[in-house]
N, C-alpha and C positions, 0 to 999 in steps of 0.2 A: 424367537423374534416373530412378532405378528406381521401378517401381510397387510399391505396398505390398499386402499380403495381408489388410488389415483396413480397416474403415470408421471414420469419425469417432466413432460411438457406442462402438465397442470401445475406441478410443484413450482417450476420456474415462472409460469405466468402469474400465479398468485403472489409469490414472493417478490416478483418484479414490480408490484404495486407499492413496495416500500422503497423510498429513495435512499441511496447511499452516497457518501462522499467518495471521491476518487483520489487515491494516493499512489505515490511511487516509493517503493521501499528500495533503498540503495545500500551498497557496501563497496569496499575496495578490496580486491583480492591481493594476495601476497605479491603478485607481479605488478602491482599498482593499476590493474585494469578495473575500471568501475563496472559493476553489475547492478541490474535493477529489474524490478517487476512491478506491474500495475496491480493494485488491489482495490477492491470496492468493499472489502470486509475488514474494516479497521475500527477499533473501539478502545475507549479507556476502560481499565479494569479496576484499578485500586489507587487510592491516594497514599496509603501507608502500608507497604512501600509503593512508590509510584510505578505502576505497571500498565502497559498497553498490550493489545493483542491484534493479530491479523490471522487470516486463514487461507494459506496457499493450498492449491490442489496437489494431491500426491503425484499427479501427472506433470506438474510444472517442471520445466527444464531449468528455470532460473533459481528456484528455491534451493536445491542442493548447493549451488554455488554461493548463495547468500548465507546459508546455514553454516557452511564450512568456515566462514570468516569469524563468526561468533559475536558480531555486533552489526548494527544496521541503523539507518536513519529513515524515518517515515516523513515524506515530503507531501504536504497537503496541497493539491493543485488548485489553482485559481480558475475561474470560469473561462478565461481566455487561453488556457493552456491545453486545450484539446489536441492540437497538433503534436505537442510534446508527449502527451499521453499515448496517442496512436503510435508514435515512433518507438517509445519504450515497450509498448505492448506487442509490437510487430516482430517478425522473425528477423534474423540477421546477426552477424558477428559483432557489429559495432553500433549498438543501440544508442550510444552517447555521442555519436558524430554530430558536431555542431551544437551540442547542448551545453550551455554555460553552467558551471558549478564551482563551488569551492569545497574544501575538505574540512569537516568538523574536527574539533579537538579529539574526538574519539576515532577519527580516521575515515569517516563515511562521507560520501558526496551529499552536499546540500545544494539542491538545484536552485538556480537563480529565479527570482520573482515568484516563489511559491508563497502561498498564504501563510503557512507555518511549517516548522520542522520539529521533529521529536527524535533525538539521538538516543539510542538504546544499546544495552548489552543484552545478548541473548540469555534469557532466564530459564526457559523450559520449552519443550516441544511435546505435544500430546497428539496421539492419533485420534481422529474423529471422522469415521466413515471414509469417504474418498478425499478428505482434506486433513490438514494438520491444524492444530491450535498452537500458534507461536506466541509466547509471552516474552515481552521485552521489558527490562528494567530501565526506566528513563534515567539518563545521566545528564541531559541538557535539553532545553527546548526554548523556542522563541516564535513569536508572531513576526513575520517579515513584512507582510503586505496585507493589511486588514481589508481585503477585498472579498467578494463573494466566491465561495468555493465551486469547483466543478462537481456536478452531481450526475449520477447515473440513475435513470428511472424508466421503466418499461422498455428496456433495450436501447435507450437513447441518452445522449448527453444533454445537460441543461444547466441552468443556474437557479439559485434561490431568489425568490422575490419576497420582499418584506410586505406584510400587511400593516398599514398604518392605522 
């Protein structure tokens, strides 16, 4: 492996110039406890078969709980859902306190008022440096609220603005 000519701070600063959407990945554990994590690294992968991906850190305490369920739902947050995002991202035993949701046909929480949701079966997990590449096979999806999504850019939250 070749050495690099930059440090972690430079890597983060440069990649921070690329905006990402903000999603909450959810699942329901065997004891009916909802579990979730915020991700800014979500993407579509394939139409045939329908696959999506996200990239949790190996250090994540939420990812092993989600992985053990074997299915999950990606909830695309709207620009007004920053408080929800911060609650799910924060520490604590009950990240879902006061968060309204319903359960998908696949058994995962769909958060109320999200832009869209994508319900998945866990297809594959690959190691990638200090993260995992998680592939989900899409089993159902829908646009709930065609609003502007919550974005993350240069260390801050924001929203998309259309150029007319």
